[in-house]
C-alpha positions in Angstrom: 44.6 90.5 68.1 48.3 91.6 68.1 50.0 92.2 71.4 51.2 95.6 72.6 54.4 96.5 70.8 57.4 95.6 72.9 59.4 98.5 71.4 56.8 101.0 72.6 56.7 99.5 76.0 60.5 99.5 76.3 60.6 103.2 75.2 58.2 104.1 78.0 59.8 101.9 80.7 63.3 103.2 79.9 62.0 106.8 80.2 60.5 105.9 83.6 63.8 104.3 84.7 65.8 107.4 83.6 63.3 109.6 85.5 63.8 107.5 88.7 67.6 107.6 88.2 67.5 111.4 88.0 65.4 111.5 91.3 68.0 109.2 92.9 70.9 111.4 91.8 69.2 114.6 93.2 68.4 112.9 96.5 64.6 113.2 96.0 63.7 109.6 95.4 62.4 108.5 98.8 58.6 108.4 98.1 59.3 107.6 94.4 61.2 104.4 95.3 58.4 103.4 97.7 55.8 103.9 94.9 57.9 101.9 92.4 58.2 99.1 94.9 54.5 98.9 95.5 53.7 98.9 91.8 56.4 96.4 91.0 55.1 94.0 93.7 51.6 94.2 92.3 52.9 93.6 88.7 54.7 90.6 90.0 51.5 89.3 91.7 49.5 89.9 88.5 51.9 88.5 85.9 53.3 85.6 87.9 56.9 84.3 88.1 57.3 83.1 84.6 56.7 85.6 81.8 58.5 87.0 78.8 59.1 90.7 77.9 56.3 90.4 75.4 53.9 89.1 78.1 54.8 92.1 80.3 54.3 94.5 77.4 50.9 92.9 76.7 50.0 93.4 80.4 51.2 97.0 80.2 49.1 97.6 77.1 46.0 96.5 78.9 46.2 99.6 81.0 47.9 100.8 84.2 45.0 102.6 85.9 45.0 99.8 88.6 48.4 101.1 89.8 47.0 104.5 90.7 44.5 102.8 92.9 47.0 100.9 95.1 47.2 101.8 98.8 50.2 103.9 99.3 50.3 105.3 95.8 49.5 109.0 95.2 47.4 109.0 92.0 47.8 112.8 91.7 51.6 112.8 91.8 52.8 114.7 88.7 55.2 111.9 87.8 53.0 108.9 88.6 53.1 107.5 85.0 56.9 107.7 85.0 57.0 105.8 88.3 54.7 103.2 87.0 56.9 102.8 83.9 60.0 102.5 86.2 58.2 99.7 88.0 57.6 97.9 84.8 61.3 98.4 83.9 62.3 96.8 87.2 59.9 93.9 86.7 61.3 93.4 83.1 64.6 92.2 84.7 62.7 89.1 85.8 61.5 88.2 82.3 62.5 84.8 81.0 64.0 86.4 77.9 65.9 89.3 79.6 69.5 88.9 80.6 71.7 91.6 82.1 70.3 94.6 80.1 69.6 92.7 77.0 66.7 90.9 75.4 67.9 87.4 74.5 68.6 86.9 70.8 65.4 86.3 68.8 63.0 87.2 71.6 62.4 90.9 70.8 59.7 92.0 68.4 62.4 92.9 65.9 64.2 89.6 66.6 67.5 91.4 67.0 67.9 91.2 70.8 69.7 94.6 71.2 70.8 96.3 74.3 67.9 97.6 76.5 69.3 100.1 79.0 68.3 103.6 79.8 70.7 106.3 78.5 73.3 107.3 81.0 73.4 104.0 82.9 
C-alpha cells in the first residue's frame, strides 16, 4: 500500500498555516492558537520524536477525526480542519528531513526538495 502523497499533505498544511497567519494578522487568533497547540501536542505524542515528512503525511492520511475529539477543541468550529492542518504544518518543522522551510534534497516524493513555505511568509 502506498503512503499518503506528501504533496497533497503539504498543500493542505500550507493552506492551514496561511489561514492561521491571516487570523494572527487580524488579531483573532487567540482560541485558534490554543487549538493548534493542543492538536500539535497530540500529533507529537502519536508520531514520536523521530519521523520524516512522509511519515507525518502517512499519519495525516490515516485520518484526523481524533483531533476533533481532543479536550479543549471545538469540533464544530467552522475552520477546524484549517486549524488541524496548521498543527500538522507546525509539527512538520520537527521532521528529520525538514530544514528551515525546505525538505532536504531527495527526501520529498518528487525527490526535488523544493521550498515548502506558505505564500506570503
